[in-house]
C-alpha positions as CSV (number, residue, x, y, z in Angstrom):
1,M,-10.9,-9.3,6.2
2,S,-11.4,-13.1,6.2
3,D,-9.0,-14.0,3.4
4,H,-6.1,-14.8,5.8
5,E,-5.1,-17.2,8.5
6,T,-4.1,-16.5,12.1
7,F,-1.2,-18.0,14.1
8,D,-1.9,-17.9,17.8
9,L,1.3,-16.8,19.5
10,G,0.2,-16.9,23.1
11,D,2.0,-14.5,25.4
12,V,4.8,-12.7,23.7
13,A,7.5,-10.9,25.7
14,L,8.5,-7.9,23.7
15,T,12.1,-6.4,23.6
16,E,10.9,-3.2,25.2
17,G,9.7,-4.9,28.3
18,A,5.9,-5.4,27.9
19,T,4.1,-8.7,27.4
20,L,1.6,-8.9,24.6
21,R,-0.9,-11.5,25.8
22,D,-2.8,-13.8,23.5
23,A,-1.0,-12.2,20.5
24,K,-2.0,-13.0,17.0
25,L,0.1,-13.1,13.8
26,A,-2.1,-12.8,10.7
27,Y,-0.7,-14.1,7.4
28,K,-1.7,-15.3,4.0
29,T,0.1,-17.9,1.9
30,Y,0.2,-18.3,-1.9
31,G,1.1,-21.6,-3.6
32,A,1.9,-24.9,-1.9
33,L,4.8,-26.0,0.3
34,N,6.7,-28.8,-1.5
35,E,7.5,-32.1,0.2
36,D,10.9,-31.3,1.4
37,K,9.9,-27.7,2.4
38,S,12.5,-26.1,0.2
39,N,10.5,-23.6,-1.7
40,A,9.4,-21.1,0.9
41,I,9.6,-17.3,0.6
42,V,8.8,-14.7,3.2
43,Y,7.5,-11.3,1.9
44,P,6.6,-9.0,4.9
45,T,4.3,-6.0,4.7
46,W,5.2,-2.3,4.9
47,Y,4.2,0.8,6.8
48,S,0.3,0.7,7.0
49,G,0.3,-2.1,4.4
50,R,-1.8,-5.2,4.7
51,H,-1.2,-8.6,3.1
52,W,-3.4,-8.0,0.0
53,E,-1.4,-4.9,-0.8
54,N,1.6,-7.1,-1.4
55,E,-0.1,-9.1,-4.1
56,W,1.1,-6.9,-7.1
57,L,4.4,-8.7,-6.9
58,I,2.9,-12.2,-6.8
59,G,1.5,-14.1,-9.8
60,P,2.0,-16.8,-12.5
61,G,5.1,-16.0,-14.6
62,M,6.5,-13.6,-12.1
63,A,9.5,-14.3,-9.8
64,L,7.1,-14.9,-6.9
65,D,5.2,-17.5,-8.8
66,P,2.7,-19.5,-6.6
67,E,3.1,-22.4,-9.0
68,R,6.7,-22.7,-8.0
69,Y,7.1,-21.2,-4.6
70,F,5.3,-21.1,-1.2
71,I,5.0,-17.4,-0.4
72,I,4.2,-16.4,3.1
73,V,3.1,-12.8,3.6
74,P,3.0,-12.0,7.4
75,N,1.2,-8.9,8.5
76,M,3.4,-6.7,10.6
77,L,2.4,-6.3,14.3
78,G,0.4,-3.0,14.6
79,N,-1.0,-3.0,11.0
80,G,-4.6,-3.7,12.1
81,V,-4.7,-7.4,11.0
82,S,-2.1,-8.9,13.3
83,S,-2.2,-7.8,16.9
84,S,-2.6,-4.0,16.9
85,P,-3.8,-1.1,19.0
86,S,-7.1,-1.3,17.1
87,N,-7.9,-5.0,17.9
88,T,-6.2,-5.7,21.2
89,P,-8.4,-5.9,24.3
90,P,-7.6,-3.8,27.5
91,P,-5.3,-3.1,29.2
92,Y,-3.0,-2.9,26.1
93,D,-5.6,-1.5,23.7
94,R,-5.4,1.7,21.8
95,A,-2.9,4.3,23.3
96,R,-1.6,1.6,25.7
97,F,-0.4,-0.8,23.0
98,P,3.3,-1.6,23.7
99,H,6.3,-0.6,21.6
100,V,7.2,-3.2,19.0
101,T,10.6,-3.5,17.3
102,F,11.7,-5.1,14.0
103,Q,13.3,-7.8,16.2
104,D,9.9,-8.6,17.7
105,N,8.3,-8.9,14.3
106,I,10.9,-11.3,13.0
107,A,10.8,-13.3,16.2
108,V,7.1,-14.1,15.8
109,Q,7.5,-14.6,12.0
110,H,10.2,-17.1,12.7
111,R,7.9,-19.0,15.0
112,L,5.3,-19.1,12.2
113,V,7.8,-20.4,9.7
114,T,9.5,-23.0,12.0
115,E,6.8,-24.0,14.5
116,H,3.7,-23.9,12.3
117,F,5.2,-24.9,8.9
118,G,8.3,-26.8,9.9
119,I,10.5,-24.8,7.5
120,E,14.2,-24.8,8.1
121,K,15.5,-22.8,5.1
122,L,14.0,-19.8,3.2
123,V,14.8,-19.5,-0.5
124,L,14.3,-15.8,-0.3
125,V,13.1,-12.9,2.0
126,T,12.1,-9.7,0.2
127,G,10.0,-6.6,0.9
128,W,9.4,-2.9,0.3
129,S,10.1,-0.1,2.7
130,M,9.5,-1.4,6.3
131,G,9.3,-4.8,4.5
132,A,12.8,-4.2,3.5
133,G,13.8,-3.4,7.1
134,Q,12.3,-6.7,8.1
135,T,14.2,-8.4,5.3
136,Y,17.5,-7.1,6.7
137,Q,16.4,-8.2,10.2
138,W,15.6,-11.7,9.0
139,A,19.1,-12.0,7.5
140,V,20.7,-10.8,10.7
141,S,18.5,-12.7,13.2
142,H,18.6,-16.0,11.2
143,P,21.6,-16.0,8.8
144,E,21.6,-19.8,8.7
145,M,18.0,-19.8,7.3
146,V,18.0,-17.0,4.7
147,E,19.6,-18.1,1.4
148,R,18.7,-14.9,-0.6
149,M,17.5,-11.5,0.2
150,L,16.2,-8.6,-1.9
151,P,15.2,-5.5,0.2
152,F,13.9,-2.7,-1.9
153,C,13.4,1.0,-0.9
154,G,14.3,0.4,2.7
155,S,17.2,0.2,5.2
156,P,18.7,-1.9,8.0
157,K,18.9,1.2,10.2
158,T,16.6,4.2,10.2
159,S,18.6,7.4,9.5
160,R,18.3,10.5,11.5
161,H,16.8,12.4,8.5
162,N,14.2,9.6,8.2
163,I,13.4,10.0,11.9
164,V,12.8,13.7,11.4
165,F,10.4,13.1,8.5
166,L,8.4,10.7,10.7
167,E,8.3,13.3,13.5
168,G,6.5,15.6,11.1
169,V,4.0,12.8,10.2
170,K,3.5,12.1,13.9
171,A,3.0,15.8,14.8
172,A,0.4,16.3,12.0
173,L,-1.7,13.3,13.2
174,T,-1.6,14.0,16.9
175,A,-2.3,17.7,16.6
176,D,-5.9,16.9,15.8
177,A,-7.9,17.6,19.0
178,D,-10.1,14.6,18.2
179,F,-7.0,12.4,18.6
180,D,-7.4,12.8,22.4
181,G,-4.1,11.2,23.3
182,G,-5.0,8.1,21.4
183,W,-8.3,7.5,23.3
184,Y,-10.6,8.7,20.4
185,T,-13.9,7.0,19.8
186,E,-13.9,7.9,16.1
187,Q,-10.9,8.2,13.8
188,P,-9.3,11.7,13.9
189,T,-9.7,12.3,10.2
190,R,-8.4,15.8,10.2
191,G,-5.2,14.6,11.6
192,I,-5.0,11.7,9.2
193,R,-5.6,14.0,6.3
194,A,-2.8,16.3,7.6
195,L,-0.5,13.3,8.0
196,A,-1.2,12.4,4.3
197,R,-0.2,15.9,3.1
198,V,3.1,15.7,5.0
199,Y,3.7,12.3,3.5
200,A,3.0,13.5,0.0
201,G,6.1,15.6,-0.1
202,W,8.3,12.6,0.7
203,G,6.7,9.6,-1.0
204,F,7.5,10.8,-4.5
205,S,10.4,12.8,-5.8
206,Q,10.7,16.4,-6.8
207,A,11.0,15.3,-10.4
208,F,7.8,13.4,-10.2
209,Y,5.9,16.5,-9.2
210,W,7.8,18.7,-11.7
211,D,6.8,16.4,-14.5
212,E,3.3,16.1,-13.2
213,V,3.5,12.3,-13.4
214,Y,0.4,12.1,-11.2
215,R,-1.6,12.9,-14.4
216,E,-0.5,9.5,-15.7
217,M,-2.2,8.0,-12.7
218,G,-5.5,9.6,-13.6
219,F,-5.4,12.7,-11.4
220,S,-6.4,16.0,-13.1
221,S,-4.4,18.4,-10.8
222,L,-2.0,18.6,-7.9
223,E,-4.8,19.1,-5.5
224,D,-6.8,16.2,-7.0
225,F,-3.7,14.0,-6.4
226,L,-3.2,15.2,-2.8
227,V,-6.9,14.5,-1.9
228,G,-7.6,11.5,-4.2
229,F,-4.4,9.6,-3.8
230,W,-2.8,10.7,-0.5
231,E,-5.7,11.5,1.7
232,G,-7.6,8.5,0.2
233,F,-4.7,6.2,0.9
234,F,-4.5,6.9,4.6
235,L,-8.3,7.1,5.1
236,D,-8.6,3.6,3.7
237,D,-9.4,1.8,7.0
238,R,-6.1,2.9,8.5
239,D,-6.4,3.5,12.3
240,A,-4.5,6.4,13.9
241,N,-3.0,4.4,16.8
242,N,-2.0,1.7,14.4
243,L,-0.1,4.2,12.3
244,L,1.7,5.5,15.3
245,C,2.6,2.0,16.5
246,M,4.2,1.2,13.2
247,L,5.8,4.6,13.1
248,W,7.6,3.9,16.3
249,T,8.8,0.5,14.9
250,W,10.1,2.3,11.9
251,Q,11.9,5.1,13.8
252,N,13.6,2.6,16.0
253,G,14.7,0.2,13.2
254,D,18.3,-0.9,13.7
255,V,19.7,-4.4,13.1
256,G,22.5,-3.5,15.5
257,R,19.9,-3.9,18.3
258,T,19.7,-7.6,17.6
259,P,20.8,-9.6,20.6
260,G,24.5,-10.4,20.4
261,F,25.6,-7.3,18.6
262,E,25.4,-4.7,21.5
263,G,24.1,-2.0,19.2
264,D,26.9,-2.5,16.6
265,Y,25.2,-1.8,13.3
266,E,28.2,-2.5,11.1
267,R,28.9,-5.8,12.9
268,A,25.3,-6.9,12.4
269,L,25.5,-6.2,8.7
270,A,28.8,-8.1,8.5
271,S,27.0,-11.2,9.8
272,I,24.7,-11.5,6.9
273,R,25.4,-14.6,4.7
274,A,22.6,-14.5,2.2
275,K,23.1,-13.7,-1.5
276,A,21.8,-10.2,-1.8
277,I,20.6,-7.7,-4.3
278,V,19.8,-4.4,-2.4
279,M,17.6,-2.1,-4.4
280,P,17.1,1.5,-3.4
281,A,15.3,3.9,-5.7
282,E,17.2,6.6,-7.5
283,K,15.2,9.5,-6.1
284,D,13.9,8.1,-2.8
285,L,13.9,11.0,-0.4
286,Y,14.2,9.0,2.8
287,F,16.0,5.8,1.7
288,P,18.6,7.3,-0.6
289,P,20.9,5.0,-2.6
290,E,24.1,6.3,-0.9
291,D,22.7,5.0,2.5
292,E,22.2,1.5,1.0
293,E,25.6,1.7,-0.7
294,Y,27.1,2.1,2.8
295,A,25.2,-0.9,4.0
296,V,26.1,-3.2,1.1
297,G,29.8,-2.3,1.7
298,R,29.6,-3.7,5.2
299,M,27.9,-7.0,4.3
300,E,31.3,-8.7,4.4
301,D,30.1,-12.3,5.0
302,A,27.4,-12.3,2.4
303,E,28.1,-14.7,-0.5
304,R,27.5,-11.9,-2.9
305,A,25.9,-8.5,-2.2
306,E,25.1,-6.1,-5.0
307,L,23.6,-2.6,-5.0
308,R,21.2,-2.1,-7.9
309,V,19.4,1.2,-8.1
310,I,15.8,1.4,-9.4
311,P,16.0,4.3,-12.0
312,G,13.4,7.0,-12.6
313,V,11.4,9.7,-10.9
314,W,9.0,7.7,-8.7
315,G,11.0,8.0,-5.6
316,H,10.0,5.8,-2.7
317,F,6.9,4.6,-4.5
318,A,9.1,3.0,-7.2
319,G,8.7,0.1,-4.8
320,G,4.9,0.4,-4.4
321,G,3.8,-1.4,-7.5
322,L,2.2,1.7,-9.1
323,N,3.9,1.6,-12.5
324,P,4.9,-1.2,-14.9
325,D,8.5,-0.2,-15.5
326,D,9.4,-0.4,-11.9
327,V,7.5,-3.6,-11.3
328,K,9.4,-5.2,-14.2
329,F,12.7,-3.9,-12.9
330,I,12.1,-5.4,-9.4
331,D,10.6,-8.6,-10.8
332,D,13.6,-9.1,-13.2
333,A,16.0,-8.7,-10.3
334,L,14.1,-11.2,-8.2
335,K,14.1,-13.7,-11.1
336,E,17.8,-13.3,-11.5
337,L,18.4,-13.8,-7.7
338,L,16.2,-16.8,-7.5
339,A,18.0,-18.4,-10.5
340,S,21.4,-17.9,-8.9
């Protein structure tokens, strides 16, 4: 893809001990930075997502309006566009790519925002799923910068139940003999298809399947949906090692691991100062509303923190831009927050 820019990071010392040499942060911007640099928004990507797959929430007349705001979409490390197993030269290529944390991602994004653009304040940070995890991390790592935050369908700490779900995803992918410990020469497509089928039971709710909502998406049967949507989704130029890299980041998500908090998740949440609307989805199977209710209850220093649940049967993919009702619900909340 050539529709993005690249910020050269040089050698990046990661929190798990490795040094990622000649690292690259790929990003795309929408709109123009105003003269006093007061209209910037950061909107990170999600698990396996690339910058163009965030564009459903950006546009004229929407909350993230490029005619009003300067929107930065940084690609998460490991997603195949920024430095990743699939594009890093030896010795840290493929199966040797180092572990990356949410803290590492926000550290390099902060460098992009401050060193490259000279921005000191962010009007808003928002994101879906792992993008929501990065939103929380921004607000903990740089509370003085983040004025507003709206994480949707994500969490500040990955739950044990969520970790178990991801273990199933990992096992399905790596069981393919063609995976070869990560040293494959062609994508292990049987493993990727198996991963997709595991994911299918979690990405949407029980009610979504009971009501056969996939027919509204143009799929003629359950099997058609499993192959056409789920297998097609993960076979769309998504590299197996990249998926595992981001999976590790997700499993190890925890704002309590931010320097200065000594693993204290509650104390890290209490340090957030941004105005916040936290938006879980009603039937999200791995980021349930009660988990985010707990988090919001501990954001003691936030100027205002509100839990607002996305209603309906779409589960985690209520935040994926797939249906107009959920898009409007999220966009309306963003407009309200930005107007506050």
